[in-house]
Biopython code that builds the backbone (N, CA, C, O; Angstrom):
import numpy as np
from Bio.PDB.StructureBuilder import StructureBuilder

atoms = [
    (1, "MET", "N", (138.261, 77.806, 94.345)),
    (1, "MET", "CA", (137.144, 77.732, 93.431)),
    (1, "MET", "C", (137.000, 76.310, 92.898)),
    (1, "MET", "O", (137.970, 75.650, 92.527)),
    (2, "ARG", "N", (135.732, 75.870, 92.879)),
    (2, "ARG", "CA", (135.463, 74.526, 92.387)),
    (2, "ARG", "C", (134.880, 74.594, 90.990)),
    (2, "ARG", "O", (134.213, 75.557, 90.612)),
    (3, "ARG", "N", (135.150, 73.546, 90.238)),
    (3, "ARG", "CA", (134.573, 73.505, 88.896)),
    (3, "ARG", "C", (134.083, 72.095, 88.613)),
    (3, "ARG", "O", (134.836, 71.125, 88.689)),
    (4, "SER", "N", (132.798, 72.011, 88.283)),
    (4, "SER", "CA", (132.237, 70.700, 87.963)),
    (4, "SER", "C", (132.060, 70.617, 86.456)),
    (4, "SER", "O", (131.981, 71.641, 85.778)),
    (5, "ARG", "N", (131.998, 69.415, 85.938)),
    (5, "ARG", "CA", (131.898, 69.238, 84.489)),
    (5, "ARG", "C", (130.605, 69.825, 83.930)),
    (5, "ARG", "O", (129.524, 69.607, 84.478)),
    (6, "GLY", "N", (130.725, 70.554, 82.862)),
    (6, "GLY", "CA", (129.555, 71.111, 82.187)),
    (6, "GLY", "C", (128.929, 72.272, 82.911)),
    (6, "GLY", "O", (127.860, 72.732, 82.509)),
    (7, "MET", "N", (129.538, 72.758, 83.946)),
    (7, "MET", "CA", (128.983, 73.877, 84.718)),
    (7, "MET", "C", (129.978, 75.023, 84.675)),
    (7, "MET", "O", (131.168, 74.819, 84.434)),
    (8, "SER", "N", (129.484, 76.220, 84.909)),
    (8, "SER", "CA", (130.379, 77.368, 84.987)),
    (8, "SER", "C", (131.019, 77.375, 86.366)),
    (8, "SER", "O", (130.645, 76.604, 87.250)),
    (9, "MET", "N", (131.970, 78.242, 86.526)),
    (9, "MET", "CA", (132.705, 78.277, 87.797)),
    (9, "MET", "C", (131.784, 78.705, 88.943)),
    (9, "MET", "O", (130.974, 79.620, 88.793)),
    (10, "VAL", "N", (131.921, 78.034, 90.078)),
    (10, "VAL", "CA", (131.116, 78.345, 91.255)),
    (10, "VAL", "C", (132.055, 78.738, 92.380)),
    (10, "VAL", "O", (132.999, 78.015, 92.698)),
    (11, "ARG", "N", (131.790, 79.882, 92.974)),
    (11, "ARG", "CA", (132.638, 80.354, 94.067)),
    (11, "ARG", "C", (132.138, 79.765, 95.381)),
    (11, "ARG", "O", (130.944, 79.507, 95.531)),
    (12, "PRO", "N", (133.040, 79.553, 96.328)),
    (12, "PRO", "CA", (132.586, 79.093, 97.647)),
    (12, "PRO", "C", (131.750, 80.176, 98.319)),
    (12, "PRO", "O", (131.953, 81.364, 98.069)),
    (13, "LYS", "N", (130.805, 79.768, 99.177)),
    (13, "LYS", "CA", (129.861, 80.701, 99.794)),
    (13, "LYS", "C", (130.543, 81.823, 100.550)),
    (13, "LYS", "O", (130.042, 82.947, 100.562)),
    (14, "SER", "N", (131.669, 81.548, 101.177)),
    (14, "SER", "CA", (132.349, 82.553, 101.994)),
    (14, "SER", "C", (132.800, 83.749, 101.169)),
    (14, "SER", "O", (132.789, 84.876, 101.666)),
    (15, "SER", "N", (133.191, 83.531, 99.937)),
    (15, "SER", "CA", (133.693, 84.647, 99.131)),
    (15, "SER", "C", (132.616, 85.252, 98.239)),
    (15, "SER", "O", (132.889, 86.223, 97.532)),
    (16, "ARG", "N", (131.405, 84.710, 98.249)),
    (16, "ARG", "CA", (130.336, 85.217, 97.375)),
    (16, "ARG", "C", (129.955, 86.658, 97.692)),
    (16, "ARG", "O", (129.681, 87.437, 96.778)),
    (17, "SER", "N", (129.933, 87.024, 98.968)),
    (17, "SER", "CA", (129.500, 88.364, 99.345)),
    (17, "SER", "C", (130.478, 89.421, 98.858)),
    (17, "SER", "O", (130.098, 90.573, 98.650)),
    (18, "SER", "N", (131.729, 89.039, 98.675)),
    (18, "SER", "CA", (132.705, 90.033, 98.240)),
    (18, "SER", "C", (132.768, 90.148, 96.723)),
    (18, "SER", "O", (133.525, 90.960, 96.190)),
    (19, "VAL", "N", (131.976, 89.339, 96.028)),
    (19, "VAL", "CA", (131.941, 89.425, 94.568)),
    (19, "VAL", "C", (131.368, 90.775, 94.184)),
    (19, "VAL", "O", (130.349, 91.206, 94.725)),
    (20, "GLN", "N", (132.022, 91.435, 93.253)),
    (20, "GLN", "CA", (131.546, 92.754, 92.866)),
    (20, "GLN", "C", (130.662, 92.663, 91.642)),
    (20, "GLN", "O", (130.958, 91.962, 90.674)),
    (21, "VAL", "N", (129.565, 93.398, 91.719)),
    (21, "VAL", "CA", (128.625, 93.450, 90.611)),
    (21, "VAL", "C", (128.687, 94.851, 90.056)),
    (21, "VAL", "O", (128.607, 95.820, 90.812)),
    (22, "SER", "N", (128.826, 94.978, 88.772)),
    (22, "SER", "CA", (128.907, 96.320, 88.191)),
    (22, "SER", "C", (127.564, 96.676, 87.567)),
    (22, "SER", "O", (126.881, 95.827, 86.993)),
    (23, "ALA", "N", (127.208, 97.921, 87.690)),
    (23, "ALA", "CA", (125.962, 98.418, 87.104)),
    (23, "ALA", "C", (126.279, 99.659, 86.304)),
    (23, "ALA", "O", (126.970, 100.557, 86.785)),
    (24, "ARG", "N", (125.779, 99.711, 85.091)),
    (24, "ARG", "CA", (126.040, 100.880, 84.254)),
    (24, "ARG", "C", (124.891, 101.877, 84.407)),
    (24, "ARG", "O", (123.716, 101.524, 84.305)),
    (25, "THR", "N", (125.262, 103.111, 84.649)),
    (25, "THR", "CA", (124.270, 104.182, 84.760)),
    (25, "THR", "C", (124.618, 105.261, 83.751)),
    (25, "THR", "O", (125.613, 105.153, 83.035)),
    (26, "ALA", "N", (123.804, 106.292, 83.694)),
    (26, "ALA", "CA", (124.061, 107.381, 82.753)),
    (26, "ALA", "C", (125.352, 108.115, 83.107)),
    (26, "ALA", "O", (126.076, 108.582, 82.229)),
    (27, "SER", "N", (125.625, 108.208, 84.399)),
    (27, "SER", "CA", (126.815, 108.943, 84.837)),
    (27, "SER", "C", (128.084, 108.100, 84.701)),
    (27, "SER", "O", (129.185, 108.649, 84.655)),
    (28, "GLY", "N", (127.945, 106.812, 84.638)),
    (28, "GLY", "CA", (129.118, 105.948, 84.525)),
    (28, "GLY", "C", (128.792, 104.590, 85.087)),
    (28, "GLY", "O", (127.623, 104.240, 85.252)),
    (29, "SER", "N", (129.823, 103.822, 85.384)),
    (29, "SER", "CA", (129.562, 102.495, 85.947)),
    (29, "SER", "C", (129.832, 102.507, 87.442)),
    (29, "SER", "O", (130.768, 103.152, 87.915)),
    (30, "LEU", "N", (128.996, 101.784, 88.178)),
    (30, "LEU", "CA", (129.138, 101.685, 89.628)),
    (30, "LEU", "C", (129.425, 100.239, 89.981)),
    (30, "LEU", "O", (129.023, 99.322, 89.265)),
    (31, "LYS", "N", (130.114, 100.044, 91.074)),
    (31, "LYS", "CA", (130.393, 98.676, 91.507)),
    (31, "LYS", "C", (129.853, 98.474, 92.913)),
    (31, "LYS", "O", (130.105, 99.274, 93.814)),
    (32, "PHE", "N", (129.103, 97.385, 93.085)),
    (32, "PHE", "CA", (128.543, 97.035, 94.383)),
    (32, "PHE", "C", (128.917, 95.611, 94.713)),
    (32, "PHE", "O", (129.181, 94.793, 93.832)),
    (33, "THR", "N", (128.933, 95.327, 96.025)),
    (33, "THR", "CA", (129.110, 93.930, 96.420)),
    (33, "THR", "C", (127.755, 93.255, 96.324)),
    (33, "THR", "O", (126.726, 93.922, 96.222)),
    (34, "LEU", "N", (127.756, 91.940, 96.356)),
    (34, "LEU", "CA", (126.508, 91.187, 96.228)),
    (34, "LEU", "C", (125.549, 91.520, 97.359)),
    (34, "LEU", "O", (124.342, 91.619, 97.141)),
    (35, "GLU", "N", (126.077, 91.693, 98.566)),
    (35, "GLU", "CA", (125.237, 92.048, 99.731)),
    (35, "GLU", "C", (124.546, 93.383, 99.503)),
    (35, "GLU", "O", (123.351, 93.534, 99.757)),
    (36, "GLU", "N", (125.324, 94.353, 99.016)),
    (36, "GLU", "CA", (124.750, 95.678, 98.778)),
    (36, "GLU", "C", (123.629, 95.626, 97.749)),
    (36, "GLU", "O", (122.596, 96.277, 97.906)),
    (37, "THR", "N", (123.843, 94.841, 96.691)),
    (37, "THR", "CA", (122.804, 94.754, 95.654)),
    (37, "THR", "C", (121.532, 94.125, 96.204)),
    (37, "THR", "O", (120.429, 94.576, 95.896)),
    (38, "THR", "N", (121.685, 93.072, 97.028)),
    (38, "THR", "CA", (120.489, 92.446, 97.614)),
    (38, "THR", "C", (119.783, 93.426, 98.540)),
    (38, "THR", "O", (118.554, 93.492, 98.564)),
    (39, "GLN", "N", (120.564, 94.188, 99.303)),
    (39, "GLN", "CA", (119.966, 95.195, 100.193)),
    (39, "GLN", "C", (119.217, 96.252, 99.384)),
    (39, "GLN", "O", (118.108, 96.658, 99.732)),
    (40, "LEU", "N", (119.851, 96.683, 98.299)),
    (40, "LEU", "CA", (119.207, 97.691, 97.450)),
    (40, "LEU", "C", (117.912, 97.155, 96.844)),
    (40, "LEU", "O", (116.901, 97.854, 96.779)),
    (41, "LYS", "N", (117.966, 95.909, 96.406)),
    (41, "LYS", "CA", (116.765, 95.282, 95.833)),
    (41, "LYS", "C", (115.646, 95.239, 96.860)),
    (41, "LYS", "O", (114.502, 95.589, 96.570)),
    (42, "LYS", "N", (115.999, 94.797, 98.084)),
    (42, "LYS", "CA", (114.991, 94.711, 99.150)),
    (42, "LYS", "C", (114.402, 96.079, 99.431)),
    (42, "LYS", "O", (113.190, 96.228, 99.586)),
    (43, "LYS", "N", (115.277, 97.084, 99.496)),
    (43, "LYS", "CA", (114.840, 98.438, 99.780)),
    (43, "LYS", "C", (113.879, 98.919, 98.695)),
    (43, "LYS", "O", (112.840, 99.515, 98.980)),
    (44, "CYS", "N", (114.251, 98.645, 97.450)),
    (44, "CYS", "CA", (113.433, 99.050, 96.303)),
    (44, "CYS", "C", (112.064, 98.359, 96.349)),
    (44, "CYS", "O", (111.032, 98.996, 96.142)),
    (45, "GLU", "N", (112.071, 97.057, 96.622)),
    (45, "GLU", "CA", (110.815, 96.306, 96.701)),
    (45, "GLU", "C", (109.928, 96.836, 97.814)),
    (45, "GLU", "O", (108.714, 96.958, 97.652)),
    (46, "LYS", "N", (110.550, 97.151, 98.951)),
    (46, "LYS", "CA", (109.809, 97.683, 100.096)),
    (46, "LYS", "C", (109.146, 99.011, 99.712)),
    (46, "LYS", "O", (107.984, 99.265, 100.029)),
    (47, "LYS", "N", (109.919, 99.839, 99.028)),
    (47, "LYS", "CA", (109.410, 101.143, 98.615)),
    (47, "LYS", "C", (108.235, 100.978, 97.651)),
    (47, "LYS", "O", (107.217, 101.656, 97.780)),
    (48, "LYS", "N", (108.387, 100.072, 96.686)),
    (48, "LYS", "CA", (107.316, 99.816, 95.719)),
    (48, "LYS", "C", (106.056, 99.335, 96.420)),
    (48, "LYS", "O", (104.949, 99.762, 96.092)),
    (49, "LYS", "N", (106.234, 98.429, 97.400)),
    (49, "LYS", "CA", (105.085, 97.904, 98.144)),
    (49, "LYS", "C", (104.346, 99.020, 98.860)),
    (49, "LYS", "O", (103.119, 99.107, 98.809)),
    (50, "SER", "N", (105.125, 99.886, 99.538)),
    (50, "SER", "CA", (104.504, 100.972, 100.294)),
    (50, "SER", "C", (103.778, 101.940, 99.360)),
    (50, "SER", "O", (102.695, 102.426, 99.684)),
    (51, "GLU", "N", (104.382, 102.218, 98.194)),
    (51, "GLU", "CA", (103.732, 103.096, 97.223)),
    (51, "GLU", "C", (102.444, 102.478, 96.700)),
    (51, "GLU", "O", (101.439, 103.166, 96.525)),
    (52, "LYS", "N", (102.484, 101.168, 96.451)),
    (52, "LYS", "CA", (101.296, 100.460, 95.962)),
    (52, "LYS", "C", (100.196, 100.522, 97.015)),
    (52, "LYS", "O", (99.027, 100.745, 96.699)),
    (53, "LYS", "N", (100.588, 100.321, 98.274)),
    (53, "LYS", "CA", (99.619, 100.377, 99.371)),
    (53, "LYS", "C", (98.942, 101.743, 99.413)),
    (53, "LYS", "O", (97.724, 101.855, 99.551)),
    (54, "LYS", "N", (99.784, 102.789, 99.287)),
    (54, "LYS", "CA", (99.251, 104.149, 99.320)),
    (54, "LYS", "C", (98.263, 104.380, 98.188)),
    (54, "LYS", "O", (97.172, 104.914, 98.386)),
    (55, "SER", "N", (98.676, 103.960, 96.988)),
    (55, "SER", "CA", (97.802, 104.172, 95.825)),
    (55, "SER", "C", (96.508, 103.374, 95.962)),
    (55, "SER", "O", (95.437, 103.861, 95.599)),
    (56, "ASP", "N", (96.602, 102.155, 96.482)),
    (56, "ASP", "CA", (95.405, 101.337, 96.699)),
    (56, "ASP", "C", (94.474, 102.002, 97.702)),
    (56, "ASP", "O", (93.255, 102.013, 97.532)),
    (57, "LYS", "N", (95.076, 102.559, 98.753)),
    (57, "LYS", "CA", (94.297, 103.245, 99.777)),
    (57, "LYS", "C", (93.561, 104.446, 99.170)),
    (57, "LYS", "O", (92.385, 104.687, 99.446)),
    (58, "LYS", "N", (94.302, 105.194, 98.327)),
    (58, "LYS", "CA", (93.699, 106.357, 97.675)),
    (58, "LYS", "C", (92.538, 105.939, 96.798)),
    (58, "LYS", "O", (91.471, 106.553, 96.822)),
    (59, "LYS", "N", (92.757, 104.874, 96.014)),
    (59, "LYS", "CA", (91.710, 104.380, 95.125)),
    (59, "LYS", "C", (90.482, 103.973, 95.910)),
    (59, "LYS", "O", (89.354, 104.286, 95.532)),
    (60, "LYS", "N", (90.717, 103.261, 97.023)),
    (60, "LYS", "CA", (89.619, 102.795, 97.860)),
    (60, "LYS", "C", (88.823, 103.979, 98.403)),
    (60, "LYS", "O", (87.592, 103.976, 98.405)),
    (61, "LYS", "N", (89.567, 104.998, 98.866)),
    (61, "LYS", "CA", (88.936, 106.184, 99.428)),
    (61, "LYS", "C", (88.099, 106.896, 98.371)),
    (61, "LYS", "O", (86.970, 107.315, 98.629)),
    (62, "LYS", "N", (88.672, 107.023, 97.180)),
    (62, "LYS", "CA", (87.985, 107.677, 96.087)),
    (62, "LYS", "C", (86.702, 106.929, 95.730)),
    (62, "LYS", "O", (85.653, 107.529, 95.498)),
    (63, "LYS", "N", (86.821, 105.593, 95.692)),
    (63, "LYS", "CA", (85.678, 104.748, 95.348)),
    (63, "LYS", "C", (84.559, 104.923, 96.374)),
    (63, "LYS", "O", (83.393, 105.079, 96.010)),
    (64, "SER", "N", (84.922, 104.895, 97.662)),
    (64, "SER", "CA", (83.912, 105.027, 98.710)),
    (64, "SER", "C", (83.250, 106.407, 98.657)),
    (64, "SER", "O", (82.046, 106.543, 98.871)),
    (65, "GLU", "N", (84.076, 107.437, 98.363)),
    (65, "GLU", "CA", (83.538, 108.784, 98.257)),
    (65, "GLU", "C", (82.555, 108.881, 97.092)),
    (65, "GLU", "O", (81.501, 109.507, 97.198)),
    (66, "LYS", "N", (82.921, 108.251, 95.987)),
    (66, "LYS", "CA", (82.064, 108.254, 94.807)),
    (66, "LYS", "C", (80.734, 107.581, 95.127)),
    (66, "LYS", "O", (79.667, 108.062, 94.744)),
    (67, "LYS", "N", (80.822, 106.454, 95.838)),
    (67, "LYS", "CA", (79.626, 105.718, 96.228)),
    (67, "LYS", "C", (78.722, 106.594, 97.095)),
    (67, "LYS", "O", (77.507, 106.633, 96.901)),
    (68, "LYS", "N", (79.336, 107.298, 98.057)),
    (68, "LYS", "CA", (78.578, 108.181, 98.944)),
    (68, "LYS", "C", (77.851, 109.251, 98.130)),
    (68, "LYS", "O", (76.668, 109.520, 98.339)),
    (69, "ASN", "N", (78.587, 109.851, 97.202)),
    (69, "ASN", "CA", (77.991, 110.901, 96.372)),
    (69, "ASN", "C", (76.831, 110.368, 95.547)),
    (69, "ASN", "O", (75.799, 111.025, 95.407)),
    (70, "GLU", "N", (77.009, 109.172, 95.003)),
    (70, "GLU", "CA", (75.939, 108.540, 94.222)),
    (70, "GLU", "C", (74.698, 108.335, 95.084)),
    (70, "GLU", "O", (73.572, 108.594, 94.660)),
    (71, "LYS", "N", (74.936, 107.861, 96.306)),
    (71, "LYS", "CA", (73.833, 107.610, 97.234)),
    (71, "LYS", "C", (73.097, 108.914, 97.539)),
    (71, "LYS", "O", (71.867, 108.960, 97.548)),
    (72, "LYS", "N", (73.875, 109.973, 97.790)),
    (72, "LYS", "CA", (73.273, 111.270, 98.082)),
    (72, "LYS", "C", (72.431, 111.747, 96.915)),
    (72, "LYS", "O", (71.316, 112.237, 97.097)),
    (73, "LYS", "N", (72.977, 111.598, 95.706)),
    (73, "LYS", "CA", (72.255, 112.030, 94.507)),
    (73, "LYS", "C", (70.931, 111.296, 94.372)),
    (73, "LYS", "O", (69.887, 111.901, 94.131)),
    (74, "SER", "N", (70.997, 109.968, 94.533)),
    (74, "SER", "CA", (69.784, 109.162, 94.384)),
    (74, "SER", "C", (68.758, 109.544, 95.451)),
    (74, "SER", "O", (67.561, 109.608, 95.172)),
    (75, "GLU", "N", (69.229, 109.796, 96.665)),
    (75, "GLU", "CA", (68.343, 110.199, 97.764)),
    (75, "GLU", "C", (67.673, 111.532, 97.432)),
    (75, "GLU", "O", (66.472, 111.714, 97.634)),
    (76, "LYS", "N", (68.482, 112.455, 96.918)),
    (76, "LYS", "CA", (67.962, 113.766, 96.546)),
    (76, "LYS", "C", (66.885, 113.627, 95.474)),
    (76, "LYS", "O", (65.832, 114.261, 95.539)),
    (77, "LYS", "N", (67.177, 112.780, 94.485)),
    (77, "LYS", "CA", (66.247, 112.568, 93.382)),
    (77, "LYS", "C", (64.931, 111.994, 93.894)),
    (77, "LYS", "O", (63.849, 112.422, 93.494)),
    (78, "LYS", "N", (65.051, 111.010, 94.793)),
    (78, "LYS", "CA", (63.854, 110.395, 95.386)),
    (78, "LYS", "C", (63.001, 111.446, 96.081)),
    (78, "LYS", "O", (61.790, 111.524, 95.873)),
    (79, "ASN", "N", (63.663, 112.258, 96.915)),
    (79, "ASN", "CA", (62.945, 113.297, 97.657)),
    (79, "ASN", "C", (62.269, 114.275, 96.711)),
    (79, "ASN", "O", (61.132, 114.688, 96.936)),
    (80, "LYS", "N", (62.981, 114.642, 95.645)),
    (80, "LYS", "CA", (62.426, 115.578, 94.676)),
    (80, "LYS", "C", (61.197, 114.983, 94.003)),
    (80, "LYS", "O", (60.180, 115.655, 93.837)),
    (81, "ASN", "N", (61.303, 113.710, 93.616)),
    (81, "ASN", "CA", (60.178, 113.023, 92.990)),
    (81, "ASN", "C", (58.979, 112.959, 93.921)),
    (81, "ASN", "O", (57.843, 113.177, 93.501)),
    (82, "LYS", "N", (59.241, 112.655, 95.200)),
    (82, "LYS", "CA", (58.153, 112.596, 96.192)),
    (82, "LYS", "C", (57.465, 113.954, 96.293)),
    (82, "LYS", "O", (56.238, 114.054, 96.311)),
    (83, "LYS", "N", (58.296, 114.997, 96.359)),
    (83, "LYS", "CA", (57.774, 116.348, 96.495)),
    (83, "LYS", "C", (56.912, 116.694, 95.281)),
    (83, "LYS", "O", (55.810, 117.224, 95.420)),
    (84, "ASN", "N", (57.427, 116.388, 94.095)),
    (84, "ASN", "CA", (56.672, 116.673, 92.866)),
    (84, "ASN", "C", (55.351, 115.916, 92.840)),
    (84, "ASN", "O", (54.320, 116.469, 92.459)),
    (85, "LYS", "N", (55.385, 114.652, 93.246)),
    (85, "LYS", "CA", (54.162, 113.844, 93.278)),
    (85, "LYS", "C", (53.120, 114.469, 94.199)),
    (85, "LYS", "O", (51.950, 114.604, 93.841)),
    (86, "SER", "N", (53.575, 114.851, 95.403)),
    (86, "SER", "CA", (52.643, 115.423, 96.368)),
    (86, "SER", "C", (52.072, 116.745, 95.853)),
    (86, "SER", "O", (50.894, 117.044, 96.047)),
    (87, "GLU", "N", (52.929, 117.532, 95.190)),
    (87, "GLU", "CA", (52.450, 118.799, 94.632)),
    (87, "GLU", "C", (51.429, 118.552, 93.528)),
    (87, "GLU", "O", (50.409, 119.238, 93.461)),
    (88, "LYS", "N", (51.693, 117.582, 92.667)),
    (88, "LYS", "CA", (50.755, 117.248, 91.593)),
    (88, "LYS", "C", (49.421, 116.798, 92.175)),
    (88, "LYS", "O", (48.354, 117.172, 91.687)),
    (89, "LYS", "N", (49.502, 115.986, 93.229)),
    (89, "LYS", "CA", (48.292, 115.494, 93.879)),
    (89, "LYS", "C", (47.464, 116.671, 94.413)),
    (89, "LYS", "O", (46.248, 116.726, 94.229)),
    (90, "LYS", "N", (48.146, 117.603, 95.074)),
    (90, "LYS", "CA", (47.465, 118.775, 95.629)),
    (90, "LYS", "C", (46.794, 119.584, 94.530)),
    (90, "LYS", "O", (45.653, 120.027, 94.668)),
    (91, "LYS", "N", (47.535, 119.768, 93.421)),
    (91, "LYS", "CA", (46.982, 120.533, 92.304)),
    (91, "LYS", "C", (45.744, 119.857, 91.729)),
    (91, "LYS", "O", (44.736, 120.504, 91.445)),
    (92, "SER", "N", (45.844, 118.532, 91.565)),
    (92, "SER", "CA", (44.697, 117.798, 91.005)),
    (92, "SER", "C", (43.489, 117.883, 91.937)),
    (92, "SER", "O", (42.353, 118.011, 91.482)),
    (93, "GLU", "N", (43.748, 117.811, 93.253)),
    (93, "GLU", "CA", (42.629, 117.943, 94.216)),
    (93, "GLU", "C", (42.020, 119.330, 94.137)),
    (93, "GLU", "O", (40.803, 119.501, 94.213)),
    (94, "LYS", "N", (42.891, 120.315, 93.982)),
    (94, "LYS", "CA", (42.418, 121.689, 93.892)),
    (94, "LYS", "C", (41.565, 121.864, 92.644)),
    (94, "LYS", "O", (40.513, 122.503, 92.681)),
    (95, "LYS", "N", (42.032, 121.285, 91.529)),
    (95, "LYS", "CA", (41.263, 121.365, 90.284)),
    (95, "LYS", "C", (39.897, 120.715, 90.458)),
    (95, "LYS", "O", (38.888, 121.248, 89.996)),
    (96, "LYS", "N", (39.866, 119.563, 91.123)),
    (96, "LYS", "CA", (38.609, 118.853, 91.354)),
    (96, "LYS", "C", (37.630, 119.730, 92.120)),
    (96, "LYS", "O", (36.458, 119.843, 91.761)),
    (97, "THR", "N", (38.131, 120.343, 93.174)),
    (97, "THR", "CA", (37.246, 121.177, 94.004)),
    (97, "THR", "C", (36.742, 122.377, 93.223)),
    (97, "THR", "O", (35.574, 122.747, 93.349)),
    (98, "THR", "N", (37.603, 122.996, 92.415)),
    (98, "THR", "CA", (37.158, 124.153, 91.623)),
    (98, "THR", "C", (36.149, 123.728, 90.568)),
    (98, "THR", "O", (35.163, 124.427, 90.335)),
    (99, "SER", "N", (36.389, 122.576, 89.923)),
    (99, "SER", "CA", (35.434, 122.107, 88.909)),
    (99, "SER", "C", (34.092, 121.758, 89.557)),
    (99, "SER", "O", (33.033, 122.005, 88.980)),
    (100, "GLU", "N", (34.148, 121.187, 90.748)),
    (100, "GLU", "CA", (32.902, 120.874, 91.470)),
    (100, "GLU", "C", (32.133, 122.151, 91.812)),
    (100, "GLU", "O", (30.908, 122.213, 91.702)),
    (101, "LYS", "N", (32.887, 123.157, 92.226)),
    (101, "LYS", "CA", (32.252, 124.435, 92.571)),
    (101, "LYS", "C", (31.579, 125.032, 91.351)),
    (101, "LYS", "O", (30.466, 125.551, 91.437)),
    (102, "LYS", "N", (32.266, 124.958, 90.199)),
    (102, "LYS", "CA", (31.701, 125.502, 88.952)),
    (102, "LYS", "C", (30.419, 124.757, 88.586)),
    (102, "LYS", "O", (29.426, 125.364, 88.187)),
    (103, "LYS", "N", (30.458, 123.441, 88.728)),
    (103, "LYS", "CA", (29.265, 122.634, 88.427)),
    (103, "LYS", "C", (28.107, 123.056, 89.315)),
    (103, "LYS", "O", (26.976, 123.227, 88.862)),
    (104, "ASN", "N", (28.421, 123.216, 90.588)),
    (104, "ASN", "CA", (27.381, 123.617, 91.544)),
    (104, "ASN", "C", (26.807, 124.975, 91.181)),
    (104, "ASN", "O", (25.599, 125.193, 91.276)),
    (105, "LYS", "N", (27.672, 125.881, 90.766)),
    (105, "LYS", "CA", (27.220, 127.219, 90.394)),
    (105, "LYS", "C", (26.304, 127.145, 89.181)),
    (105, "LYS", "O", (25.262, 127.799, 89.127)),
    (106, "LYS", "N", (26.721, 126.323, 88.193)),
    (106, "LYS", "CA", (25.923, 126.192, 86.972)),
    (106, "LYS", "C", (24.535, 125.632, 87.284)),
    (106, "LYS", "O", (23.536, 126.128, 86.764)),
    (107, "THR", "N", (24.472, 124.634, 88.104)),
    (107, "THR", "CA", (23.180, 124.020, 88.425)),
    (107, "THR", "C", (22.305, 124.976, 89.218)),
    (107, "THR", "O", (21.091, 125.028, 89.020)),
    (108, "THR", "N", (22.914, 125.721, 90.105)),
    (108, "THR", "CA", (22.114, 126.649, 90.914)),
    (108, "THR", "C", (21.656, 127.842, 90.095)),
    (108, "THR", "O", (20.549, 128.348, 90.277)),
    (109, "SER", "N", (22.524, 128.291, 89.185)),
    (109, "SER", "CA", (22.149, 129.472, 88.384)),
    (109, "SER", "C", (21.020, 129.147, 87.408)),
    (109, "SER", "O", (20.165, 129.990, 87.134)),
    (110, "SER", "N", (21.023, 127.936, 86.894)),
    (110, "SER", "CA", (19.949, 127.575, 85.952)),
    (110, "SER", "C", (18.673, 127.162, 86.692)),
    (110, "SER", "O", (17.595, 127.104, 86.100)),
    (111, "GLY", "N", (18.802, 126.885, 87.949)),
    (111, "GLY", "CA", (17.635, 126.532, 88.739)),
    (111, "GLY", "C", (17.346, 125.053, 88.762)),
    (111, "GLY", "O", (16.300, 124.647, 89.268)),
    (112, "HIS", "N", (18.233, 124.230, 88.234)),
    (112, "HIS", "CA", (18.035, 122.771, 88.277)),
    (112, "HIS", "C", (18.776, 122.179, 89.449)),
    (112, "HIS", "O", (19.955, 121.848, 89.326)),
    (113, "ILE", "N", (18.136, 122.040, 90.551)),
    (113, "ILE", "CA", (18.764, 121.457, 91.728)),
    (113, "ILE", "C", (18.232, 120.070, 91.962)),
    (113, "ILE", "O", (18.640, 119.404, 92.913)),
]
sb = StructureBuilder()
sb.init_structure("model")
sb.init_model(0)
sb.init_chain("A")
sb.init_seg("    ")
for serial, (resi, resn, name, xyz) in enumerate(atoms, 1):
    if name == "N":
        sb.init_residue(resn, " ", resi, " ")
    sb.init_atom(name, np.array(xyz, "f"), 0.0, 1.0, " ", f" {name:<3s}", serial, name[0])
structure = sb.get_structure()
């Protein structure tokens, strides 16, 4: 082991992997080597990444589905409005023709042609 001034003790690289790291858990304390802890960290990070990817994918899917539904709703509304407009137009034309017929009847019945 080497020791430089003002620094804490530094172990040579060859013996670093055998250094034991202790971790306290609810069940008690566990001891791991440095290699094991790095492996565990990598594994944990990998798992977190994959979970994040999954959640992002779900969010994206949900968003696209929501967009589709919105589009469908707006399309439906447009069609309904068009239908209502055309029906109103037909009704107004029908009213015009009936009012014209009444006018014609009135003029003919009174004899003013």
